N, CA, C and O atoms as a GROMACS GRO file, in nm:
protein
  244
    1UNK      N    1   8.018 -16.027   7.789
    1UNK     CA    2   7.955 -16.137   7.857
    1UNK      C    3   7.988 -16.267   7.784
    1UNK      O    4   7.995 -16.271   7.662
    2UNK      N    5   8.009 -16.372   7.862
    2UNK     CA    6   8.039 -16.502   7.808
    2UNK      C    7   7.923 -16.597   7.833
    2UNK      O    8   7.847 -16.581   7.928
    3UNK      N    9   7.910 -16.694   7.745
    3UNK     CA   10   7.811 -16.799   7.763
    3UNK      C   11   7.885 -16.930   7.782
    3UNK      O   12   7.976 -16.963   7.706
    4UNK      N   13   7.846 -17.005   7.882
    4UNK     CA   14   7.910 -17.132   7.914
    4UNK      C   15   7.802 -17.238   7.926
    4UNK      O   16   7.704 -17.219   7.999
    5UNK      N   17   7.819 -17.348   7.856
    5UNK     CA   18   7.722 -17.456   7.863
    5UNK      C   19   7.779 -17.567   7.950
    5UNK      O   20   7.888 -17.618   7.925
    6UNK      N   21   7.705 -17.603   8.054
    6UNK     CA   22   7.748 -17.706   8.148
    6UNK      C   23   7.644 -17.815   8.158
    6UNK      O   24   7.524 -17.788   8.151
    7UNK      N   25   7.690 -17.939   8.174
    7UNK     CA   26   7.593 -18.043   8.206
    7UNK      C   27   7.568 -18.039   8.357
    7UNK      O   28   7.634 -17.962   8.428
    8UNK      N   29   7.476 -18.118   8.405
    8UNK     CA   30   7.438 -18.114   8.547
    8UNK      C   31   7.556 -18.141   8.640
    8UNK      O   32   7.571 -18.074   8.742
    9UNK      N   33   7.639 -18.238   8.604
    9UNK     CA   34   7.755 -18.272   8.687
    9UNK      C   35   7.853 -18.155   8.695
    9UNK      O   36   7.905 -18.124   8.802
   10UNK      N   37   7.878 -18.091   8.583
   10UNK     CA   38   7.968 -17.976   8.580
   10UNK      C   39   7.910 -17.860   8.660
   10UNK      O   40   7.982 -17.790   8.732
   11UNK      N   41   7.781 -17.840   8.646
   11UNK     CA   42   7.711 -17.733   8.719
   11UNK      C   43   7.727 -17.753   8.869
   11UNK      O   44   7.761 -17.658   8.941
   12UNK      N   45   7.704 -17.873   8.917
   12UNK     CA   46   7.716 -17.902   9.060
   12UNK      C   47   7.860 -17.888   9.108
   12UNK      O   48   7.884 -17.836   9.217
   13UNK      N   49   7.955 -17.934   9.027
   13UNK     CA   50   8.096 -17.924   9.065
   13UNK      C   51   8.138 -17.777   9.077
   13UNK      O   52   8.205 -17.739   9.173
   14UNK      N   53   8.099 -17.696   8.980
   14UNK     CA   54   8.133 -17.554   8.983
   14UNK      C   55   8.069 -17.485   9.103
   14UNK      O   56   8.132 -17.402   9.169
   15UNK      N   57   7.946 -17.520   9.131
   15UNK     CA   58   7.876 -17.463   9.247
   15UNK      C   59   7.950 -17.499   9.377
   15UNK      O   60   7.968 -17.413   9.463
   16UNK      N   61   7.992 -17.624   9.391
   16UNK     CA   62   8.065 -17.666   9.511
   16UNK      C   63   8.199 -17.595   9.523
   16UNK      O   64   8.238 -17.555   9.632
   17UNK      N   65   8.268 -17.579   9.412
   17UNK     CA   66   8.397 -17.508   9.412
   17UNK      C   67   8.378 -17.364   9.456
   17UNK      O   68   8.455 -17.313   9.538
   18UNK      N   69   8.277 -17.298   9.403
   18UNK     CA   70   8.251 -17.159   9.440
   18UNK      C   71   8.215 -17.147   9.588
   18UNK      O   72   8.265 -17.057   9.656
   19UNK      N   73   8.131 -17.236   9.637
   19UNK     CA   74   8.092 -17.232   9.778
   19UNK      C   75   8.213 -17.255   9.869
   19UNK      O   76   8.227 -17.187   9.971
   20UNK      N   77   8.299 -17.348   9.833
   20UNK     CA   78   8.420 -17.374   9.912
   20UNK      C   79   8.513 -17.253   9.908
   20UNK      O   80   8.568 -17.214  10.012
   21UNK      N   81   8.531 -17.195   9.792
   21UNK     CA   82   8.618 -17.078   9.779
   21UNK      C   83   8.564 -16.960   9.860
   21UNK      O   84   8.642 -16.888   9.922
   22UNK      N   85   8.433 -16.942   9.859
   22UNK     CA   86   8.373 -16.834   9.937
   22UNK      C   87   8.396 -16.855  10.086
   22UNK      O   88   8.423 -16.760  10.159
   23UNK      N   89   8.384 -16.978  10.130
   23UNK     CA   90   8.407 -17.008  10.271
   23UNK      C   91   8.552 -16.978  10.310
   23UNK      O   92   8.578 -16.919  10.415
   24UNK      N   93   8.645 -17.019  10.226
   24UNK     CA   94   8.787 -16.993  10.253
   24UNK      C   95   8.817 -16.844  10.249
   24UNK      O   96   8.896 -16.794  10.330
   25UNK      N   97   8.756 -16.773  10.155
   25UNK     CA   98   8.777 -16.629  10.146
   25UNK      C   99   8.728 -16.558  10.271
   25UNK      O  100   8.794 -16.467  10.322
   26UNK      N  101   8.613 -16.599  10.321
   26UNK     CA  102   8.560 -16.538  10.443
   26UNK      C  103   8.661 -16.550  10.557
   26UNK      O  104   8.689 -16.452  10.627
   27UNK      N  105   8.716 -16.668  10.574
   27UNK     CA  106   8.815 -16.690  10.680
   27UNK      C  107   8.939 -16.604  10.658
   27UNK      O  108   8.993 -16.545  10.752
   28UNK      N  109   8.984 -16.598  10.534
   28UNK     CA  110   9.104 -16.519  10.504
   28UNK      C  111   9.079 -16.370  10.526
   28UNK      O  112   9.166 -16.299  10.575
   29UNK      N  113   8.961 -16.322  10.489
   29UNK     CA  114   8.927 -16.181  10.509
   29UNK      C  115   8.930 -16.147  10.658
   29UNK      O  116   8.984 -16.044  10.698
   30UNK      N  117   8.871 -16.233  10.739
   30UNK     CA  118   8.865 -16.210  10.884
   30UNK      C  119   9.005 -16.204  10.946
   30UNK      O  120   9.028 -16.126  11.038
   31UNK      N  121   9.096 -16.285  10.895
   31UNK     CA  122   9.229 -16.294  10.956
   31UNK      C  123   9.335 -16.205  10.890
   31UNK      O  124   9.452 -16.212  10.926
   32UNK      N  125   9.295 -16.123  10.795
   32UNK     CA  126   9.390 -16.036  10.724
   32UNK      C  127   9.392 -15.897  10.787
   32UNK      O  128   9.288 -15.836  10.810
   33UNK      N  129   9.513 -15.850  10.816
   33UNK     CA  130   9.529 -15.717  10.874
   33UNK      C  131   9.556 -15.609  10.768
   33UNK      O  132   9.522 -15.493  10.788
   34UNK      N  133   9.616 -15.648  10.658
   34UNK     CA  134   9.649 -15.553  10.552
   34UNK      C  135   9.521 -15.506  10.483
   34UNK      O  136   9.450 -15.585  10.422
   35UNK      N  137   9.493 -15.376  10.494
   35UNK     CA  138   9.366 -15.322  10.441
   35UNK      C  139   9.353 -15.335  10.290
   35UNK      O  140   9.245 -15.366  10.240
   36UNK      N  141   9.461 -15.313  10.218
   36UNK     CA  142   9.455 -15.324  10.072
   36UNK      C  143   9.427 -15.468  10.029
   36UNK      O  144   9.345 -15.494   9.941
   37UNK      N  145   9.495 -15.561  10.094
   37UNK     CA  146   9.474 -15.703  10.063
   37UNK      C  147   9.333 -15.745  10.103
   37UNK      O  148   9.268 -15.821  10.030
   38UNK      N  149   9.286 -15.697  10.217
   38UNK     CA  150   9.151 -15.729  10.263
   38UNK      C  151   9.048 -15.680  10.162
   38UNK      O  152   8.952 -15.750  10.132
   39UNK      N  153   9.067 -15.560  10.108
   39UNK     CA  154   8.974 -15.507  10.009
   39UNK      C  155   8.977 -15.590   9.881
   39UNK      O  156   8.873 -15.616   9.821
   40UNK      N  157   9.096 -15.632   9.840
   40UNK     CA  158   9.108 -15.717   9.721
   40UNK      C  159   9.034 -15.849   9.742
   40UNK      O  160   8.969 -15.899   9.650
   41UNK      N  161   9.044 -15.904   9.862
   41UNK     CA  162   8.972 -16.028   9.892
   41UNK      C  163   8.821 -16.006   9.891
   41UNK      O  164   8.746 -16.091   9.842
   42UNK      N  165   8.777 -15.893   9.944
   42UNK     CA  166   8.633 -15.862   9.942
   42UNK      C  167   8.582 -15.845   9.799
   42UNK      O  168   8.472 -15.889   9.766
   43UNK      N  169   8.663 -15.782   9.715
   43UNK     CA  170   8.626 -15.766   9.575
   43UNK      C  171   8.614 -15.903   9.507
   43UNK      O  172   8.521 -15.927   9.430
   44UNK      N  173   8.709 -15.991   9.536
   44UNK     CA  174   8.705 -16.126   9.480
   44UNK      C  175   8.581 -16.200   9.528
   44UNK      O  176   8.517 -16.272   9.452
   45UNK      N  177   8.548 -16.181   9.656
   45UNK     CA  178   8.430 -16.246   9.712
   45UNK      C  179   8.304 -16.202   9.639
   45UNK      O  180   8.217 -16.285   9.611
   46UNK      N  181   8.294 -16.075   9.608
   46UNK     CA  182   8.177 -16.024   9.534
   46UNK      C  183   8.166 -16.088   9.396
   46UNK      O  184   8.056 -16.122   9.352
   47UNK      N  185   8.278 -16.104   9.329
   47UNK     CA  186   8.278 -16.168   9.197
   47UNK      C  187   8.229 -16.312   9.209
   47UNK      O  188   8.146 -16.358   9.130
   48UNK      N  189   8.281 -16.384   9.308
   48UNK     CA  190   8.240 -16.523   9.327
   48UNK      C  191   8.093 -16.533   9.365
   48UNK      O  192   8.023 -16.624   9.320
   49UNK      N  193   8.045 -16.441   9.448
   49UNK     CA  194   7.903 -16.441   9.486
   49UNK      C  195   7.813 -16.416   9.365
   49UNK      O  196   7.710 -16.482   9.349
   50UNK      N  197   7.851 -16.322   9.280
   50UNK     CA  198   7.772 -16.296   9.159
   50UNK      C  199   7.770 -16.418   9.068
   50UNK      O  200   7.667 -16.451   9.009
   51UNK      N  201   7.884 -16.485   9.058
   51UNK     CA  202   7.891 -16.606   8.976
   51UNK      C  203   7.803 -16.716   9.033
   51UNK      O  204   7.729 -16.781   8.959
   52UNK      N  205   7.811 -16.736   9.163
   52UNK     CA  206   7.729 -16.838   9.228
   52UNK      C  207   7.581 -16.805   9.215
   52UNK      O  208   7.500 -16.894   9.187
   53UNK      N  209   7.545 -16.680   9.234
   53UNK     CA  210   7.405 -16.639   9.218
   53UNK      C  211   7.356 -16.662   9.076
   53UNK      O  212   7.242 -16.700   9.054
   54UNK      N  213   7.443 -16.638   8.979
   54UNK     CA  214   7.408 -16.665   8.840
   54UNK      C  215   7.383 -16.812   8.815
   54UNK      O  216   7.289 -16.849   8.745
   55UNK      N  217   7.467 -16.896   8.873
   55UNK     CA  218   7.447 -17.041   8.860
   55UNK      C  219   7.316 -17.084   8.924
   55UNK      O  220   7.244 -17.167   8.869
   56UNK      N  221   7.287 -17.029   9.039
   56UNK     CA  222   7.165 -17.068   9.110
   56UNK      C  223   7.041 -17.020   9.037
   56UNK      O  224   6.939 -17.089   9.037
   57UNK      N  225   7.047 -16.902   8.976
   57UNK     CA  226   6.930 -16.852   8.904
   57UNK      C  227   6.905 -16.933   8.777
   57UNK      O  228   6.790 -16.953   8.738
   58UNK      N  229   7.011 -16.979   8.712
   58UNK     CA  230   6.996 -17.063   8.594
   58UNK      C  231   6.934 -17.197   8.632
   58UNK      O  232   6.849 -17.250   8.560
   59UNK      N  233   6.975 -17.251   8.746
   59UNK     CA  234   6.921 -17.379   8.792
   59UNK      C  235   6.774 -17.367   8.828
   59UNK      O  236   6.699 -17.464   8.816
   60UNK      N  237   6.731 -17.249   8.870
   60UNK     CA  238   6.592 -17.228   8.909
   60UNK      C  239   6.500 -17.217   8.788
   60UNK      O  240   6.379 -17.238   8.799
   61UNK      N  241   6.557 -17.184   8.672
   61UNK     CA  242   6.475 -17.170   8.550
   61UNK      C  243   6.430 -17.302   8.494
   61UNK      O  244   6.361 -17.306   8.392
   0.00000   0.00000   0.00000
């Protein structure tokens, strides 16, 4: 596990980047026919979701 210290501006920027990436991934997953690639995209989406959820839970504390 890693620890990362962010100021408020960095926190918001990272959150926006993750949200944008998740949106783009969703579109790419929907339009991908290759099953292996689609699964890799879904796996990436899960990693990004966990990261975003971690950021949001830290902000709630």
